[in-house]
C-alpha positions as MATLAB code, in Angstrom:
seq = 'XXXXXXXXXXXXXXXXXXXXXXXXXXXXXXXXXXXXXXXXXXXXXXXXXXXXXXXXXXXXXXXXXXXXXXXXXXXXXXXXXXXXXXXXXXXXXXXXXXXXXXXXXXXXXXXXXXXXXXXXXXXXXXXXXXXXXXXXXXXXXXXXXXXXXXXXXXXXXXXXXXXXXXXXXXXXXXXXXXXXXXXXXXXXXXXXXXXXXXXXXXXXXXXXXXXXXXXXXXXXXXXXXXXXXXXXXXXXXXXXXXXXXXXXXXXXXXXXXXXXXXXXXXXXXXXXXXXXXXXXXXXXXXXXXXXXXXXXXXXXXXXXXXXXXXXXXXXXXXXXXXXXXXXXXXXXXXXXXXXXXXXXXXXXXXXXXXXXXXXX';
ca = [
      -2.497   65.020   -6.396;
       0.770   66.649   -5.320;
       2.039   68.310   -8.466;
       5.719   68.567   -9.234;
       5.285   72.173  -10.348;
       2.404   74.586  -10.900;
       3.444   78.007  -12.133;
      -0.021   79.441  -11.633;
       0.231   78.687   -7.909;
       3.858   79.836   -7.723;
       2.978   83.232   -9.158;
      -0.348   83.713   -7.385;
       1.151   85.867   -4.563;
       2.511   88.294   -7.155;
      -0.523   88.667   -9.432;
      -1.688   92.098   -8.265;
       1.813   93.555   -8.501;
       2.217   91.928  -11.919;
      -1.005   93.584  -13.077;
       0.162   96.954  -11.831;
       3.540   96.585  -13.526;
       1.957   95.487  -16.806;
      -0.569   98.344  -16.752;
       2.164  100.925  -16.176;
       4.269   99.424  -18.967;
       1.308   99.426  -21.348;
       0.545  103.055  -20.580;
       4.134  104.120  -21.172;
       4.067  102.445  -24.572;
       7.788  101.615  -24.514;
       8.392   97.886  -24.774;
      12.072   97.330  -25.647;
      15.077   98.458  -23.547;
      13.171  100.964  -21.484;
      12.664  101.916  -17.853;
      11.760   98.428  -16.604;
      14.900   96.807  -18.009;
      17.077   99.598  -16.665;
      15.490   99.312  -13.217;
      15.789   95.536  -13.077;
      19.399   95.606  -14.229;
      20.247   97.974  -11.374;
      18.287   95.884   -8.864;
      19.773   92.555   -9.911;
      23.290   93.996  -10.012;
      22.764   95.209   -6.455;
      21.374   91.822   -5.393;
      24.420   89.961   -6.716;
      26.902   92.651   -5.745;
      28.031   93.114   -9.347;
      28.807   96.491  -10.890;
      26.917   95.722  -14.082;
      23.923   93.647  -15.157;
      22.830   93.318  -18.770;
      19.425   91.827  -19.495;
      19.241   89.442  -22.452;
      16.642   87.174  -24.051;
      17.504   83.852  -22.366;
      19.994   81.951  -20.262;
      21.467   80.401  -23.416;
      22.075   83.863  -24.860;
      23.654   84.974  -21.575;
      26.217   82.174  -21.973;
      26.723   82.701  -25.707;
      27.244   86.450  -25.491;
      29.633   85.997  -22.580;
      31.768   83.697  -24.720;
      31.582   86.052  -27.703;
      32.764   88.968  -25.570;
      36.166   87.308  -25.084;
      36.949   87.208  -28.837;
      38.152   83.614  -28.695;
      39.286   82.047  -31.956;
      37.301   79.363  -33.762;
      38.449   75.996  -32.458;
      39.502   77.202  -29.019;
      38.413   74.901  -26.196;
      36.077   75.495  -23.275;
      35.899   73.084  -20.332;
      32.457   72.337  -18.874;
      30.748   69.574  -16.874;
      29.659   66.375  -18.611;
      26.238   66.290  -16.891;
      25.086   69.829  -17.582;
      21.872   70.810  -19.335;
      22.352   70.912  -23.102;
      22.145   74.735  -23.278;
      25.602   75.080  -21.737;
      27.130   72.976  -24.497;
      25.064   74.685  -27.199;
      26.466   78.080  -26.214;
      30.011   76.791  -26.744;
      29.150   75.289  -30.121;
      27.309   78.381  -31.362;
      30.336   80.473  -30.402;
      32.459   78.346  -32.746;
      34.342   76.740  -29.859;
      35.025   73.149  -28.814;
      33.345   71.775  -25.670;
      35.613   69.632  -23.502;
      33.667   67.695  -20.899;
      34.804   66.959  -17.359;
      33.008   64.485  -15.109;
      31.122   65.729  -12.026;
      31.621   64.850   -8.399;
      29.095   62.071   -7.744;
      28.165   63.591   -4.352;
      27.568   67.206   -5.443;
      26.692   66.707   -9.150;
      28.896   69.694   -9.959;
      32.143   69.621  -11.945;
      34.895   67.739  -10.102;
      37.808   70.188   -9.624;
      40.288   67.302   -9.291;
      39.532   66.227  -12.881;
      39.859   69.609  -14.598;
      43.609   69.927  -15.070;
      43.919   66.651  -16.980;
      41.653   68.127  -19.679;
      43.554   71.399  -20.118;
      45.476   71.740  -23.390;
      47.259   74.493  -25.281;
      43.883   75.375  -26.835;
      41.975   75.711  -23.556;
      40.755   79.261  -23.077;
      37.998   79.111  -20.479;
      36.101   77.164  -17.866;
      32.311   77.320  -18.015;
      31.188   75.876  -14.717;
      27.555   75.105  -13.847;
      26.027   75.526  -10.390;
      23.620   72.650  -10.934;
      20.338   72.152   -9.057;
      20.941   75.302   -6.972;
      24.261   74.270   -5.385;
      27.416   76.279   -5.958;
      30.458   74.554   -7.366;
      33.511   74.216   -5.125;
      35.008   77.521   -6.173;
      38.371   77.769   -4.367;
      40.174   75.095   -6.418;
      38.395   76.231   -9.599;
      39.541   79.829   -9.282;
      43.046   78.603   -8.435;
      43.122   76.578  -11.673;
      41.971   79.590  -13.686;
      44.757   81.710  -12.220;
      47.360   78.994  -12.742;
      46.526   78.518  -16.442;
      45.297   82.071  -17.181;
      41.813   80.875  -18.117;
      38.634   82.915  -18.285;
      35.829   81.804  -15.960;
      32.152   81.916  -16.881;
      29.560   80.791  -14.338;
      26.338   79.215  -15.556;
      24.007   80.399  -12.802;
      20.772   79.365  -14.508;
      19.758   77.327  -11.450;
      21.564   79.144   -8.647;
      19.907   82.524   -8.028;
      21.086   83.462   -4.532;
      23.198   80.336   -3.913;
      26.494   80.920   -2.119;
      29.912   79.386   -1.596;
      31.609   80.505    1.613;
      29.095   83.373    1.835;
      29.920   84.660   -1.669;
      27.023   84.618   -4.115;
      27.263   82.656   -7.345;
      27.962   84.732  -10.432;
      30.667   86.726   -8.661;
      33.657   84.393   -8.966;
      34.365   84.690  -12.696;
      34.429   87.414  -15.308;
      30.782   86.651  -16.088;
      27.800   85.203  -14.258;
      25.109   84.082  -16.709;
      21.538   83.742  -15.437;
      18.298   82.344  -16.826;
      14.861   83.590  -15.804;
      12.956   80.701  -17.368;
       9.574   80.465  -15.560;
      10.502   77.462  -13.374;
      13.615   79.095  -11.906;
      13.630   80.400   -8.343;
      13.644   83.846   -9.958;
      11.420   83.009  -12.903;
       9.728   85.342  -15.351;
       6.437   84.655  -17.137;
       8.367   83.892  -20.307;
      11.978   83.664  -21.389;
      14.684   85.975  -20.118;
      18.273   86.073  -18.961;
      21.038   88.334  -17.717;
      24.800   88.637  -17.491;
      26.543   90.170  -14.470;
      30.125   91.400  -14.456;
      32.434   93.947  -12.828;
      34.322   94.714  -16.050;
      33.013   97.866  -17.803;
      34.514   96.920  -21.170;
      33.015   93.435  -21.123;
      29.665   94.850  -19.987;
      29.661   97.270  -22.904;
      30.437   94.433  -25.328;
      27.420   92.470  -24.091;
      25.194   95.539  -24.447;
      26.308   96.032  -28.036;
      26.014   92.343  -28.930;
      22.470   92.053  -27.551;
      21.198   94.932  -29.706;
      22.257   94.023  -33.268;
      25.848   95.137  -32.615;
      24.680   98.718  -32.260;
      25.399  101.500  -29.778;
      23.474  104.090  -31.797;
      20.243  103.112  -33.550;
      20.774  102.090  -37.184;
      24.596  102.231  -36.829;
      26.026   98.732  -36.417;
      29.616   98.390  -35.248;
      29.897   94.601  -34.937;
      27.972   91.505  -36.012;
      25.436   91.373  -33.219;
      22.285   89.580  -32.116;
      18.710   90.339  -31.216;
      18.787   89.283  -27.565;
      17.052   91.745  -25.289;
      15.171   91.228  -22.053;
      11.805   92.809  -22.824;
      10.092   95.448  -20.731;
       7.144   93.321  -19.623;
       9.310   90.484  -18.278;
      11.725   92.921  -16.640;
       8.814   94.488  -14.765;
       7.647   91.079  -13.544;
      11.183   90.159  -12.488;
      11.506   93.344  -10.421;
       8.357   92.317   -8.563;
       9.608   88.803   -7.890;
      13.194   89.772   -7.044;
      11.931   91.412   -3.863;
      10.800   87.961   -2.680;
      13.697   85.857   -3.992;
      15.265   85.389   -0.565;
      11.875   84.323    0.826;
      11.507   81.818   -2.028;
      14.972   80.409   -1.320;
      14.293   80.165    2.409;
      11.029   78.338    1.759;
      12.763   75.832   -0.496;
      15.444   75.311    2.166;
      12.716   74.641    4.728;
      11.197   71.957    2.505;
      14.612   70.492    1.689;
      15.424   70.249    5.397;
      12.397   67.976    5.837;
      13.637   65.667    3.094;
      17.132   65.651    4.603;
      15.876   64.788    8.068;
      13.006   62.382    7.456;
      13.612   60.632    4.132;
      15.182   57.236    4.708;
      18.717   56.551    3.551;
      17.648   54.038    0.922;
      17.604   57.155   -1.250;
      20.769   59.121   -2.003;
      20.035   62.664   -0.886;
      21.837   65.883   -1.888;
      25.091   66.553   -0.062;
      24.937   69.270    2.586;
      27.996   71.204    3.788;
      28.343   74.451    5.794;
      30.482   76.055    3.059;
      27.492   75.932    0.693;
      24.175   77.768    0.836;
      21.948   75.810   -1.536;
      18.762   77.248   -3.020;
      17.216   73.976   -4.283;
      15.989   74.987   -7.698;
      15.760   71.199   -7.871;
      15.724   68.730   -4.973;
      17.078   65.555   -6.515;
      17.522   62.139   -5.004;
      19.018   59.070   -6.639;
      17.880   55.457   -6.635;
      18.863   52.477   -8.818;
      15.180   51.777   -9.536;
      14.457   55.342  -10.614;
      11.589   54.616  -13.011;
       9.905   52.188  -10.614;
      10.129   54.788   -7.838;
       8.579   57.435  -10.084;
       5.726   55.146  -11.088;
       5.166   54.194   -7.457;
       4.923   57.871   -6.505;
       2.600   58.622   -9.418;
       0.336   55.739   -8.368;
       0.211   57.480   -4.996;
      -0.760   60.820   -6.599;
       2.687   62.403   -6.454;
       4.293   63.801   -9.581;
       8.055   64.025  -10.092;
      10.461   64.986  -12.870;
      13.913   63.966  -14.085;
      16.740   66.454  -14.580;
      17.905   65.039  -16.907;
      17.042   61.656  -18.441;
      19.784   61.630  -21.113;
      23.433   62.554  -20.576;
      24.752   65.124  -23.084;
      27.182   62.664  -24.716;
      24.228   60.402  -25.536;
      22.047   63.104  -27.078;
      21.386   62.644  -30.806;
      22.383   66.262  -31.433;
      25.854   65.595  -30.023;
      26.630   62.666  -32.338;
      29.966   63.334  -34.010;
      30.595   66.278  -31.669;
      31.109   64.632  -28.280;
      32.809   61.270  -28.189;
      33.722   58.898  -25.398;
      31.937   57.630  -22.317;
      31.201   59.576  -19.169;
      30.223   56.938  -16.609;
      29.710   59.298  -13.658;
      27.417   61.523  -15.677;
      25.576   58.539  -17.110;
      25.031   57.088  -13.635;
      23.552   60.378  -12.435;
      21.238   60.650  -15.436;
      20.151   57.022  -15.019;
      19.251   57.276  -11.326;
      18.216   60.858  -10.556;
      14.683   61.874   -9.539;
      13.489   65.436   -8.908;
      11.034   65.670   -6.009;
       8.441   68.406   -5.391;
      10.107   71.454   -3.814;
       8.269   74.455   -5.248;
       7.393   77.781   -3.642;
       3.716   76.732   -3.491;
       4.349   73.409   -1.766;
       3.566   73.150    1.940;
       5.346   71.196    4.655;
       2.320   68.881    4.675;
       2.892   68.172    0.973;
       6.514   67.258    1.589;
       5.702   65.095    4.587;
       3.247   63.173    2.411;
       5.951   62.631   -0.244;
       8.363   61.443    2.444;
       5.794   59.086    3.972;
       5.075   57.479    0.605;
       8.751   57.200   -0.317;
       9.665   55.680    3.031;
       7.156   52.921    2.345;
       8.705   52.050   -0.996;
];
C-alpha cells in the first residue's frame, strides 16, 4: 500500500534530535514562552528574511491576531479567495469582519487578481490572500491593488513554507505573513502551532501582547487578549525540522517533477511557471471522474486525499453568512485529487502511482 501520508515515517529522520530537544526542555522545566520559542522565532525570522517572528498556537490564530492588530471596525470587509480552507474565513468572522470572496484562477487555484477590484467597496480594508497547495499567488498585481486602494495585505502561508514568487519568499509581501505548523505541513510540528512574521515593530508588539492575554507584564493586562502561544516543546521540534525544510521542499519538487513529466494529460496537472518556486505541500490533479479515479487508485493499493471536498460557500457553517454561487471554486472542489507527495515517498512510489493512473 502506498499511503497518502504517514507522519511517523516523515518524522523518523528527526527522532533522535527530537528526543534530545525534549530532554533538554524537560530538564529546564520552562514550558511556556521560554528559550525554545525565542530561538525558533529568531531562526524562522531569519529563514523568511523578516525582522520579527511571533510564535502562536495555530495557523488560524496567526490569521486572527494579524487582523486584530489592525484595529479594523466591526463590519469592515476583507477580500479572500472563494476556494480557501475554512480557517481563512473563520479568522475574518472571529475578528468581527465580513468575508468577501473572490474566485480563483482555474489554472493556479490561487485568487485571480483580475477579479479583485470588482469586489472592492468603501468598506474594504484588507486582502487576505492564500498561497494554496504550496504555490505563491501572483503577487505583482496584488500588491499594486493594495497600493492603489490603500489596503492592508495579509498572506495566509499555511501551505507555502519556502515557496517563492520571483525569488521572494511568501510571507514577505504584506504587512503580515501567517504560518501554520500543523503536522502535515512541509514544516510541521508534532502538534498544533503557528507564527506571524512582519517587519513592523509596532505590529509585532501588538501580536506579542495579544497572544499572551493582552499582557506585557505578568498579571497586568492592557488589552483584551488571547491565550495563543507556541509552546516550548513544539518550538524545539520546529527548530530541528527547520534545518531540513529546504531539503524537504527539494524532495517534494523532485517527486512533483516526475508527475509533471510522466503523468498523461488526461489529468489536469498543476501549472508550472519560472516566476514561481512551488513547494508542493499538496500535489493536486483534477479529473471529471474524481471519485472513480480515487476508488480505482485505492483498489490498486494507493491512497489519496481531497483538498477540499466542499467549497466554503456550500459549508453548513457558512449558511446565512456567504451567499451566491462560486462556479470556479465549486469546479475545483468537485474535481480535485491530492496525490502522494510526502517527504517519505520515494521515486519508485511515485512511478507506481503514475503507472496506475496512466492505465485508468
